PyMOL Python script that loads the backbone (N, CA, C, O; Angstrom):
from pymol import cmd

cmd.read_pdbstr("""\
ATOM      1  N   MET A   1      -7.421 -19.019  17.816  1.00  0.00           N
ATOM      2  CA  MET A   1      -8.080 -17.644  17.463  1.00  0.00           C
ATOM      3  C   MET A   1      -6.660 -16.549  18.107  1.00  0.00           C
ATOM      4  O   MET A   1      -5.986 -16.637  19.134  1.00  0.00           O
ATOM      5  N   MET A   2      -6.641 -15.612  17.022  1.00  0.00           N
ATOM      6  CA  MET A   2      -5.357 -14.638  17.660  1.00  0.00           C
ATOM      7  C   MET A   2      -6.226 -13.514  18.133  1.00  0.00           C
ATOM      8  O   MET A   2      -7.298 -13.188  17.624  1.00  0.00           O
ATOM      9  N   LYS A   3      -5.504 -12.825  19.411  1.00  0.00           N
ATOM     10  CA  LYS A   3      -5.961 -11.874  20.186  1.00  0.00           C
ATOM     11  C   LYS A   3      -4.829 -10.708  19.766  1.00  0.00           C
ATOM     12  O   LYS A   3      -3.625 -10.674  19.513  1.00  0.00           O
ATOM     13  N   THR A   4      -5.889  -9.830  19.842  1.00  0.00           N
ATOM     14  CA  THR A   4      -5.216  -8.318  19.480  1.00  0.00           C
ATOM     15  C   THR A   4      -5.310  -7.481  20.847  1.00  0.00           C
ATOM     16  O   THR A   4      -6.324  -7.255  21.508  1.00  0.00           O
ATOM     17  N   SER A   5      -4.256  -7.161  21.047  1.00  0.00           N
ATOM     18  CA  SER A   5      -4.061  -6.181  22.230  1.00  0.00           C
ATOM     19  C   SER A   5      -5.058  -4.659  21.815  1.00  0.00           C
ATOM     20  O   SER A   5      -5.449  -4.313  20.699  1.00  0.00           O
ATOM     21  N   PRO A   6      -5.289  -3.891  23.298  1.00  0.00           N
ATOM     22  CA  PRO A   6      -5.745  -2.831  23.282  1.00  0.00           C
ATOM     23  C   PRO A   6      -5.264  -2.306  22.133  1.00  0.00           C
ATOM     24  O   PRO A   6      -5.838  -2.400  21.048  1.00  0.00           O
ATOM     25  N   SER A   7      -3.942  -1.601  22.376  1.00  0.00           N
ATOM     26  CA  SER A   7      -2.893  -0.777  21.072  1.00  0.00           C
ATOM     27  C   SER A   7      -3.312  -1.013  19.806  1.00  0.00           C
ATOM     28  O   SER A   7      -3.187  -0.259  18.841  1.00  0.00           O
ATOM     29  N   HIS A   8      -3.903  -2.274  19.850  1.00  0.00           N
ATOM     30  CA  HIS A   8      -3.916  -2.804  17.904  1.00  0.00           C
ATOM     31  C   HIS A   8      -5.408  -2.489  17.425  1.00  0.00           C
ATOM     32  O   HIS A   8      -5.807  -2.645  16.271  1.00  0.00           O
ATOM     33  N   LYS A   9      -6.206  -1.997  18.554  1.00  0.00           N
ATOM     34  CA  LYS A   9      -7.664  -2.062  17.949  1.00  0.00           C
ATOM     35  C   LYS A   9      -7.755  -0.622  17.195  1.00  0.00           C
ATOM     36  O   LYS A   9      -8.399  -0.570  16.147  1.00  0.00           O
ATOM     37  N   ASN A  10      -7.240   0.337  17.612  1.00  0.00           N
ATOM     38  CA  ASN A  10      -7.093   1.658  16.812  1.00  0.00           C
ATOM     39  C   ASN A  10      -6.582   2.044  16.306  1.00  0.00           C
ATOM     40  O   ASN A  10      -6.565   3.272  16.229  1.00  0.00           O
ATOM     41  N   LEU A  11      -5.677   1.137  15.488  1.00  0.00           N
ATOM     42  CA  LEU A  11      -4.586   1.341  14.347  1.00  0.00           C
ATOM     43  C   LEU A  11      -5.717   1.539  12.825  1.00  0.00           C
ATOM     44  O   LEU A  11      -6.915   1.361  12.606  1.00  0.00           O
ATOM     45  N   LEU A  12      -4.971   1.826  12.330  1.00  0.00           N
ATOM     46  CA  LEU A  12      -5.562   2.690  11.406  1.00  0.00           C
ATOM     47  C   LEU A  12      -5.493   1.289   9.900  1.00  0.00           C
ATOM     48  O   LEU A  12      -4.497   1.802   9.390  1.00  0.00           O
ATOM     49  N   PRO A  13      -5.725   0.332   9.161  1.00  0.00           N
ATOM     50  CA  PRO A  13      -5.445  -0.404   8.478  1.00  0.00           C
ATOM     51  C   PRO A  13      -4.483   0.196   7.173  1.00  0.00           C
ATOM     52  O   PRO A  13      -4.786   1.148   6.453  1.00  0.00           O
ATOM     53  N   PHE A  14      -3.223  -0.652   7.086  1.00  0.00           N
ATOM     54  CA  PHE A  14      -1.752  -0.230   6.342  1.00  0.00           C
ATOM     55  C   PHE A  14      -2.883   0.175   4.664  1.00  0.00           C
ATOM     56  O   PHE A  14      -3.015   1.302   4.188  1.00  0.00           O
ATOM     57  N   PRO A  15      -3.483  -1.038   4.144  1.00  0.00           N
ATOM     58  CA  PRO A  15      -4.291  -0.233   2.857  1.00  0.00           C
ATOM     59  C   PRO A  15      -4.573   1.552   2.754  1.00  0.00           C
ATOM     60  O   PRO A  15      -4.127   2.424   2.008  1.00  0.00           O
ATOM     61  N   VAL A  16      -5.575   1.555   3.951  1.00  0.00           N
ATOM     62  CA  VAL A  16      -5.658   3.042   3.744  1.00  0.00           C
ATOM     63  C   VAL A  16      -4.774   4.003   4.309  1.00  0.00           C
ATOM     64  O   VAL A  16      -5.015   5.210   4.329  1.00  0.00           O
ATOM     65  N   ILE A  17      -3.436   3.305   4.908  1.00  0.00           N
ATOM     66  CA  ILE A  17      -2.172   4.685   4.997  1.00  0.00           C
ATOM     67  C   ILE A  17      -1.760   4.639   3.699  1.00  0.00           C
ATOM     68  O   ILE A  17      -1.554   5.739   3.185  1.00  0.00           O
ATOM     69  N   ALA A  18      -1.547   3.485   2.894  1.00  0.00           N
ATOM     70  CA  ALA A  18      -0.864   3.226   1.539  1.00  0.00           C
ATOM     71  C   ALA A  18      -1.754   4.137   0.330  1.00  0.00           C
ATOM     72  O   ALA A  18      -1.443   4.709  -0.715  1.00  0.00           O
ATOM     73  N   ALA A  19      -3.131   3.904   1.167  1.00  0.00           N
ATOM     74  CA  ALA A  19      -3.883   4.884  -0.394  1.00  0.00           C
ATOM     75  C   ALA A  19      -3.904   6.478   0.280  1.00  0.00           C
ATOM     76  O   ALA A  19      -4.224   7.229  -0.642  1.00  0.00           O
ATOM     77  N   ALA A  20      -3.764   6.979   1.082  1.00  0.00           N
ATOM     78  CA  ALA A  20      -3.430   8.092   1.702  1.00  0.00           C
ATOM     79  C   ALA A  20      -2.561   8.910   1.112  1.00  0.00           C
ATOM     80  O   ALA A  20      -2.747  10.047   0.678  1.00  0.00           O
ATOM     81  N   SER A  21      -1.236   8.007   1.131  1.00  0.00           N
ATOM     82  CA  SER A  21       0.076   8.287   0.975  1.00  0.00           C
ATOM     83  C   SER A  21       0.325   8.464  -0.206  1.00  0.00           C
ATOM     84  O   SER A  21       1.337   9.085  -0.531  1.00  0.00           O
ATOM     85  N   ALA A  22      -0.803   7.807  -1.401  1.00  0.00           N
ATOM     86  CA  ALA A  22      -0.517   7.749  -2.618  1.00  0.00           C
ATOM     87  C   ALA A  22      -1.331   9.144  -2.841  1.00  0.00           C
ATOM     88  O   ALA A  22      -1.125   9.863  -3.819  1.00  0.00           O
ATOM     89  N   GLY A  23      -2.123   9.395  -1.991  1.00  0.00           N
ATOM     90  CA  GLY A  23      -3.287  10.965  -3.174  1.00  0.00           C
ATOM     91  C   GLY A  23      -4.638  10.709  -2.411  1.00  0.00           C
ATOM     92  O   GLY A  23      -5.192  11.706  -1.947  1.00  0.00           O
ATOM     93  N   ASN A  24      -5.156   9.630  -2.254  1.00  0.00           N
ATOM     94  CA  ASN A  24      -6.510   9.051  -2.331  1.00  0.00           C
ATOM     95  C   ASN A  24      -7.570   9.874  -1.296  1.00  0.00           C
ATOM     96  O   ASN A  24      -7.629   9.699  -0.078  1.00  0.00           O
ATOM     97  N   THR A  25      -8.191  10.585  -1.894  1.00  0.00           N
ATOM     98  CA  THR A  25      -8.877  11.536  -0.966  1.00  0.00           C
ATOM     99  C   THR A  25      -9.706  10.948  -0.056  1.00  0.00           C
ATOM    100  O   THR A  25      -9.807  11.582   0.994  1.00  0.00           O
ATOM    101  N   ASP A  26     -10.568   9.551  -0.154  1.00  0.00           N
ATOM    102  CA  ASP A  26     -11.421   9.236   0.739  1.00  0.00           C
ATOM    103  C   ASP A  26      -9.939   8.816   1.675  1.00  0.00           C
ATOM    104  O   ASP A  26      -9.495   9.706   2.401  1.00  0.00           O
ATOM    105  N   ALA A  27      -9.506   8.017   1.652  1.00  0.00           N
ATOM    106  CA  ALA A  27      -8.427   7.736   2.463  1.00  0.00           C
ATOM    107  C   ALA A  27      -7.665   8.970   3.421  1.00  0.00           C
ATOM    108  O   ALA A  27      -7.448   8.832   4.625  1.00  0.00           O
ATOM    109  N   ILE A  28      -7.420   9.817   2.870  1.00  0.00           N
ATOM    110  CA  ILE A  28      -6.761  10.850   3.643  1.00  0.00           C
ATOM    111  C   ILE A  28      -7.829  11.404   4.545  1.00  0.00           C
ATOM    112  O   ILE A  28      -7.431  11.918   5.590  1.00  0.00           O
ATOM    113  N   ASN A  29      -9.299  11.380   4.277  1.00  0.00           N
ATOM    114  CA  ASN A  29     -10.418  11.912   5.103  1.00  0.00           C
ATOM    115  C   ASN A  29     -10.723  10.785   6.169  1.00  0.00           C
ATOM    116  O   ASN A  29     -11.198  11.051   7.273  1.00  0.00           O
ATOM    117  N   ALA A  30     -10.331   9.169   5.643  1.00  0.00           N
ATOM    118  CA  ALA A  30     -10.454   8.505   7.019  1.00  0.00           C
ATOM    119  C   ALA A  30      -9.172   8.498   7.997  1.00  0.00           C
ATOM    120  O   ALA A  30      -9.264   7.903   9.071  1.00  0.00           O
ATOM    121  N   VAL A  31      -8.110   9.079   7.677  1.00  0.00           N
ATOM    122  CA  VAL A  31      -6.779   9.150   8.199  1.00  0.00           C
ATOM    123  C   VAL A  31      -7.326  10.587   9.433  1.00  0.00           C
ATOM    124  O   VAL A  31      -7.196  10.612  10.657  1.00  0.00           O
ATOM    125  N   LEU A  32      -7.861  11.503   8.622  1.00  0.00           N
ATOM    126  CA  LEU A  32      -8.260  12.888   9.595  1.00  0.00           C
ATOM    127  C   LEU A  32      -9.713  12.394  10.629  1.00  0.00           C
ATOM    128  O   LEU A  32     -10.010  13.030  11.641  1.00  0.00           O
ATOM    129  N   LYS A  33     -10.200  11.637  10.334  1.00  0.00           N
ATOM    130  CA  LYS A  33     -11.492  11.489  10.716  1.00  0.00           C
ATOM    131  C   LYS A  33     -11.131  10.567  12.086  1.00  0.00           C
ATOM    132  O   LYS A  33     -11.600  10.813  13.197  1.00  0.00           O
ATOM    133  N   HIS A  34     -10.385   9.672  11.844  1.00  0.00           N
ATOM    134  CA  HIS A  34      -9.386   8.807  13.131  1.00  0.00           C
ATOM    135  C   HIS A  34      -8.991   9.508  13.761  1.00  0.00           C
ATOM    136  O   HIS A  34      -9.540   9.349  14.851  1.00  0.00           O
ATOM    137  N   TYR A  35      -7.943  10.699  13.824  1.00  0.00           N
ATOM    138  CA  TYR A  35      -7.652  11.584  14.243  1.00  0.00           C
ATOM    139  C   TYR A  35      -7.955  12.646  14.654  1.00  0.00           C
ATOM    140  O   TYR A  35      -7.185  13.359  15.298  1.00  0.00           O
ATOM    141  N   GLU A  36      -9.691  13.088  14.219  1.00  0.00           N
ATOM    142  CA  GLU A  36     -10.338  14.487  14.788  1.00  0.00           C
ATOM    143  C   GLU A  36     -10.643  14.815  16.284  1.00  0.00           C
ATOM    144  O   GLU A  36     -10.921  15.899  16.797  1.00  0.00           O
ATOM    145  N   GLY A  37     -10.496  13.404  16.916  1.00  0.00           N
ATOM    146  CA  GLY A  37     -10.777  13.639  18.533  1.00  0.00           C
ATOM    147  C   GLY A  37      -9.391  14.011  18.746  1.00  0.00           C
ATOM    148  O   GLY A  37      -9.375  15.221  18.971  1.00  0.00           O
ATOM    149  N   TYR A  38      -8.016  13.440  18.786  1.00  0.00           N
ATOM    150  CA  TYR A  38      -6.952  14.026  19.160  1.00  0.00           C
ATOM    151  C   TYR A  38      -6.797  15.274  18.632  1.00  0.00           C
ATOM    152  O   TYR A  38      -6.276  16.075  19.409  1.00  0.00           O
ATOM    153  N   ILE A  39      -7.153  15.783  17.306  1.00  0.00           N
ATOM    154  CA  ILE A  39      -6.853  16.787  16.692  1.00  0.00           C
ATOM    155  C   ILE A  39      -7.322  18.049  17.933  1.00  0.00           C
ATOM    156  O   ILE A  39      -6.561  18.705  18.644  1.00  0.00           O
ATOM    157  N   ALA A  40      -9.022  18.096  17.868  1.00  0.00           N
ATOM    158  CA  ALA A  40     -10.060  18.530  18.558  1.00  0.00           C
ATOM    159  C   ALA A  40      -9.096  18.773  19.948  1.00  0.00           C
ATOM    160  O   ALA A  40      -9.348  19.887  20.409  1.00  0.00           O
ATOM    161  N   THR A  41      -8.337  18.239  20.535  1.00  0.00           N
ATOM    162  CA  THR A  41      -8.462  18.297  21.915  1.00  0.00           C
ATOM    163  C   THR A  41      -6.431  19.364  21.788  1.00  0.00           C
ATOM    164  O   THR A  41      -5.934  20.113  22.629  1.00  0.00           O
ATOM    165  N   LEU A  42      -6.019  19.044  20.806  1.00  0.00           N
ATOM    166  CA  LEU A  42      -4.962  19.679  20.823  1.00  0.00           C
ATOM    167  C   LEU A  42      -5.180  21.027  20.657  1.00  0.00           C
ATOM    168  O   LEU A  42      -4.518  21.962  21.107  1.00  0.00           O
ATOM    169  N   SER A  43      -6.420  21.047  19.798  1.00  0.00           N
ATOM    170  CA  SER A  43      -6.415  22.706  19.253  1.00  0.00           C
ATOM    171  C   SER A  43      -7.869  23.174  20.285  1.00  0.00           C
ATOM    172  O   SER A  43      -8.619  23.997  19.761  1.00  0.00           O
ATOM    173  N   THR A  44      -8.138  22.810  21.293  1.00  0.00           N
ATOM    174  CA  THR A  44      -8.959  23.248  22.965  1.00  0.00           C
ATOM    175  C   THR A  44      -8.282  24.432  23.107  1.00  0.00           C
ATOM    176  O   THR A  44      -7.078  24.334  22.874  1.00  0.00           O
ATOM    177  N   ARG A  45      -8.732  25.672  23.460  1.00  0.00           N
ATOM    178  CA  ARG A  45      -8.411  26.690  24.469  1.00  0.00           C
ATOM    179  C   ARG A  45      -9.223  26.873  25.788  1.00  0.00           C
ATOM    180  O   ARG A  45     -10.303  26.310  25.964  1.00  0.00           O
ATOM    181  N   GLN A  46      -8.902  27.323  26.289  1.00  0.00           N
ATOM    182  CA  GLN A  46      -9.387  27.835  27.490  1.00  0.00           C
ATOM    183  C   GLN A  46      -9.799  29.608  26.813  1.00  0.00           C
ATOM    184  O   GLN A  46      -8.902  30.318  26.360  1.00  0.00           O
ATOM    185  N   LEU A  47     -11.208  30.049  26.867  1.00  0.00           N
ATOM    186  CA  LEU A  47     -11.199  31.263  26.715  1.00  0.00           C
ATOM    187  C   LEU A  47     -11.691  31.999  27.706  1.00  0.00           C
ATOM    188  O   LEU A  47     -11.424  31.429  28.764  1.00  0.00           O
ATOM    189  N   TYR A  48     -12.448  33.268  27.938  1.00  0.00           N
ATOM    190  CA  TYR A  48     -12.751  33.924  28.841  1.00  0.00           C
ATOM    191  C   TYR A  48     -14.016  34.486  28.509  1.00  0.00           C
ATOM    192  O   TYR A  48     -13.958  34.595  27.284  1.00  0.00           O
ATOM    193  N   ASP A  49     -15.082  34.891  28.872  1.00  0.00           N
ATOM    194  CA  ASP A  49     -16.233  35.636  28.537  1.00  0.00           C
ATOM    195  C   ASP A  49     -16.104  36.623  28.895  1.00  0.00           C
ATOM    196  O   ASP A  49     -15.118  36.745  29.622  1.00  0.00           O
ATOM    197  N   GLU A  50     -16.994  37.993  28.641  1.00  0.00           N
ATOM    198  CA  GLU A  50     -17.047  39.538  29.562  1.00  0.00           C
ATOM    199  C   GLU A  50     -17.088  39.691  30.840  1.00  0.00           C
ATOM    200  O   GLU A  50     -16.895  40.724  31.480  1.00  0.00           O
ATOM    201  N   ASN A  51     -17.483  38.076  31.417  1.00  0.00           N
ATOM    202  CA  ASN A  51     -17.866  38.760  32.942  1.00  0.00           C
ATOM    203  C   ASN A  51     -15.913  37.796  33.760  1.00  0.00           C
ATOM    204  O   ASN A  51     -15.642  37.693  34.956  1.00  0.00           O
ATOM    205  N   GLY A  52     -15.169  37.392  32.760  1.00  0.00           N
ATOM    206  CA  GLY A  52     -14.329  36.659  33.417  1.00  0.00           C
ATOM    207  C   GLY A  52     -14.082  34.600  33.360  1.00  0.00           C
ATOM    208  O   GLY A  52     -13.210  33.745  33.516  1.00  0.00           O
ATOM    209  N   ASN A  53     -15.499  34.745  33.036  1.00  0.00           N
ATOM    210  CA  ASN A  53     -15.655  33.410  33.454  1.00  0.00           C
ATOM    211  C   ASN A  53     -14.835  32.160  32.342  1.00  0.00           C
ATOM    212  O   ASN A  53     -15.423  32.005  31.272  1.00  0.00           O
ATOM    213  N   PRO A  54     -14.246  31.767  32.439  1.00  0.00           N
ATOM    214  CA  PRO A  54     -13.500  30.440  31.591  1.00  0.00           C
ATOM    215  C   PRO A  54     -14.529  29.342  30.898  1.00  0.00           C
ATOM    216  O   PRO A  54     -15.525  28.807  31.384  1.00  0.00           O
ATOM    217  N   HIS A  55     -14.085  29.237  29.922  1.00  0.00           N
ATOM    218  CA  HIS A  55     -14.720  28.167  28.893  1.00  0.00           C
ATOM    219  C   HIS A  55     -13.565  27.694  27.874  1.00  0.00           C
ATOM    220  O   HIS A  55     -12.794  28.402  27.226  1.00  0.00           O
ATOM    221  N   LEU A  56     -13.691  26.038  27.931  1.00  0.00           N
ATOM    222  CA  LEU A  56     -12.960  25.338  26.899  1.00  0.00           C
ATOM    223  C   LEU A  56     -13.796  25.144  25.406  1.00  0.00           C
ATOM    224  O   LEU A  56     -14.866  24.536  25.411  1.00  0.00           O
ATOM    225  N   CYS A  57     -13.325  25.611  24.337  1.00  0.00           N
ATOM    226  CA  CYS A  57     -13.539  25.513  22.984  1.00  0.00           C
ATOM    227  C   CYS A  57     -12.649  25.479  21.933  1.00  0.00           C
ATOM    228  O   CYS A  57     -11.734  26.300  21.984  1.00  0.00           O
ATOM    229  N   VAL A  58     -12.705  24.581  20.807  1.00  0.00           N
ATOM    230  CA  VAL A  58     -11.964  24.170  20.009  1.00  0.00           C
ATOM    231  C   VAL A  58     -11.654  25.279  18.975  1.00  0.00           C
ATOM    232  O   VAL A  58     -12.621  25.663  18.317  1.00  0.00           O
ATOM    233  N   ASP A  59     -10.418  25.869  18.725  1.00  0.00           N
ATOM    234  CA  ASP A  59      -9.774  26.935  18.109  1.00  0.00           C
ATOM    235  C   ASP A  59     -10.072  26.505  16.642  1.00  0.00           C
ATOM    236  O   ASP A  59      -9.331  25.602  16.252  1.00  0.00           O
ATOM    237  N   PRO A  60     -10.971  26.940  15.761  1.00  0.00           N
ATOM    238  CA  PRO A  60     -11.165  26.747  14.476  1.00  0.00           C
ATOM    239  C   PRO A  60      -9.759  26.426  13.869  1.00  0.00           C
ATOM    240  O   PRO A  60      -9.333  25.342  13.470  1.00  0.00           O
ATOM    241  N   GLU A  61      -9.050  27.847  13.909  1.00  0.00           N
ATOM    242  CA  GLU A  61      -8.064  28.340  13.057  1.00  0.00           C
ATOM    243  C   GLU A  61      -7.013  27.170  13.354  1.00  0.00           C
ATOM    244  O   GLU A  61      -6.459  26.563  12.438  1.00  0.00           O
ATOM    245  N   LEU A  62      -6.790  26.909  14.673  1.00  0.00           N
ATOM    246  CA  LEU A  62      -5.517  26.050  15.035  1.00  0.00           C
ATOM    247  C   LEU A  62      -5.903  24.354  14.681  1.00  0.00           C
ATOM    248  O   LEU A  62      -5.052  23.530  14.346  1.00  0.00           O
ATOM    249  N   ARG A  63      -7.340  24.072  14.837  1.00  0.00           N
ATOM    250  CA  ARG A  63      -7.847  22.595  14.225  1.00  0.00           C
ATOM    251  C   ARG A  63      -7.358  22.660  12.862  1.00  0.00           C
ATOM    252  O   ARG A  63      -7.076  21.557  12.393  1.00  0.00           O
ATOM    253  N   ARG A  64      -7.134  23.929  11.895  1.00  0.00           N
ATOM    254  CA  ARG A  64      -7.381  23.851  10.556  1.00  0.00           C
ATOM    255  C   ARG A  64      -6.040  23.432  10.230  1.00  0.00           C
ATOM    256  O   ARG A  64      -5.851  22.485   9.468  1.00  0.00           O
ATOM    257  N   ARG A  65      -5.154  24.041  10.729  1.00  0.00           N
ATOM    258  CA  ARG A  65      -3.453  24.559  10.698  1.00  0.00           C
ATOM    259  C   ARG A  65      -2.941  22.716  11.017  1.00  0.00           C
ATOM    260  O   ARG A  65      -2.251  22.061  10.235  1.00  0.00           O
ATOM    261  N   LEU A  66      -3.481  22.226  12.292  1.00  0.00           N
ATOM    262  CA  LEU A  66      -3.149  20.687  12.862  1.00  0.00           C
ATOM    263  C   LEU A  66      -3.561  19.900  11.335  1.00  0.00           C
ATOM    264  O   LEU A  66      -2.647  19.374  10.700  1.00  0.00           O
ATOM    265  N   GLU A  67      -5.002  19.861  10.798  1.00  0.00           N
ATOM    266  CA  GLU A  67      -5.501  19.169   9.716  1.00  0.00           C
ATOM    267  C   GLU A  67      -3.951  18.931   8.688  1.00  0.00           C
ATOM    268  O   GLU A  67      -3.126  18.031   8.531  1.00  0.00           O
ATOM    269  N   THR A  68      -4.218  20.531   8.080  1.00  0.00           N
ATOM    270  CA  THR A  68      -2.858  20.617   6.964  1.00  0.00           C
ATOM    271  C   THR A  68      -1.635  20.062   7.227  1.00  0.00           C
ATOM    272  O   THR A  68      -1.072  19.305   6.436  1.00  0.00           O
ATOM    273  N   LYS A  69      -1.142  20.423   8.396  1.00  0.00           N
ATOM    274  CA  LYS A  69      -0.065  19.814   8.518  1.00  0.00           C
ATOM    275  C   LYS A  69       0.043  18.404   8.451  1.00  0.00           C
ATOM    276  O   LYS A  69       1.013  17.954   7.841  1.00  0.00           O
ATOM    277  N   LEU A  70      -0.800  17.589   8.983  1.00  0.00           N
ATOM    278  CA  LEU A  70      -1.175  16.115   8.767  1.00  0.00           C
ATOM    279  C   LEU A  70      -0.883  16.041   7.636  1.00  0.00           C
ATOM    280  O   LEU A  70       0.163  15.545   7.217  1.00  0.00           O
ATOM    281  N   ILE A  71      -2.118  16.718   6.705  1.00  0.00           N
ATOM    282  CA  ILE A  71      -1.938  15.994   5.255  1.00  0.00           C
ATOM    283  C   ILE A  71      -1.071  15.977   4.711  1.00  0.00           C
ATOM    284  O   ILE A  71      -0.526  15.042   4.125  1.00  0.00           O
ATOM    285  N   ALA A  72      -0.714  17.323   4.845  1.00  0.00           N
ATOM    286  CA  ALA A  72       0.901  17.190   3.908  1.00  0.00           C
ATOM    287  C   ALA A  72       2.101  16.265   4.696  1.00  0.00           C
ATOM    288  O   ALA A  72       3.096  16.285   3.971  1.00  0.00           O
ATOM    289  N   LYS A  73       2.279  15.703   5.559  1.00  0.00           N
ATOM    290  CA  LYS A  73       2.954  14.541   6.416  1.00  0.00           C
ATOM    291  C   LYS A  73       2.286  13.063   5.741  1.00  0.00           C
ATOM    292  O   LYS A  73       2.972  12.113   5.366  1.00  0.00           O
ATOM    293  N   ILE A  74       0.996  13.126   5.701  1.00  0.00           N
ATOM    294  CA  ILE A  74       0.429  11.963   5.165  1.00  0.00           C
ATOM    295  C   ILE A  74       1.036  11.986   3.541  1.00  0.00           C
ATOM    296  O   ILE A  74       1.527  10.942   3.110  1.00  0.00           O
ATOM    297  N   LEU A  75       0.989  13.117   2.727  1.00  0.00           N
ATOM    298  CA  LEU A  75       1.573  13.245   1.641  1.00  0.00           C
ATOM    299  C   LEU A  75       2.993  13.263   1.151  1.00  0.00           C
ATOM    300  O   LEU A  75       3.406  13.130  -0.001  1.00  0.00           O
ATOM    301  N   LYS A  76       3.609  13.442   2.197  1.00  0.00           N
ATOM    302  CA  LYS A  76       5.521  12.988   1.942  1.00  0.00           C
ATOM    303  C   LYS A  76       5.417  11.693   2.559  1.00  0.00           C
ATOM    304  O   LYS A  76       6.328  11.049   2.039  1.00  0.00           O
ATOM    305  N   PHE A  77       4.757  10.878   3.458  1.00  0.00           N
ATOM    306  CA  PHE A  77       5.062   9.459   3.991  1.00  0.00           C
ATOM    307  C   PHE A  77       5.104   8.487   2.718  1.00  0.00           C
ATOM    308  O   PHE A  77       4.262   8.358   1.829  1.00  0.00           O
ATOM    309  N   LYS A  78       6.562   7.721   2.928  1.00  0.00           N
ATOM    310  CA  LYS A  78       6.605   7.147   1.926  1.00  0.00           C
ATOM    311  C   LYS A  78       6.718   5.417   2.313  1.00  0.00           C
ATOM    312  O   LYS A  78       7.546   4.765   2.949  1.00  0.00           O
ATOM    313  N   VAL A  79       5.652   5.116   1.703  1.00  0.00           N
ATOM    314  CA  VAL A  79       5.163   3.237   1.896  1.00  0.00           C
ATOM    315  C   VAL A  79       6.131   2.637   1.375  1.00  0.00           C
ATOM    316  O   VAL A  79       6.384   2.978   0.220  1.00  0.00           O
ATOM    317  N   ALA A  80       6.900   1.694   1.922  1.00  0.00           N
ATOM    318  CA  ALA A  80       8.153   0.718   1.712  1.00  0.00           C
ATOM    319  C   ALA A  80       7.320  -0.516   1.247  1.00  0.00           C
ATOM    320  O   ALA A  80       7.887  -1.569   0.955  1.00  0.00           O
TER     321      ALA A  80
END
""", "prot")
cmd.dss("prot")
cmd.show_as("cartoon", "prot")
cmd.util.cbc("prot")
cmd.orient("prot")
């Protein structure tokens, strides 16, 4: 039985990548779902309330921009 290393557990399957690069909407959504935590982390900003208390929250505009860039790169990706 072949053991997989921890780094291989969270990889997207090749058929999903190939389908996403071909424009399959379900596959693109699967890729976005796979990276949603990472995108949320990247788009988290520290904001301050009226009393000057800091709060962490996800910037929805930045999150959408990152998702849009990911989709554009997916569609440009060439599967050999």
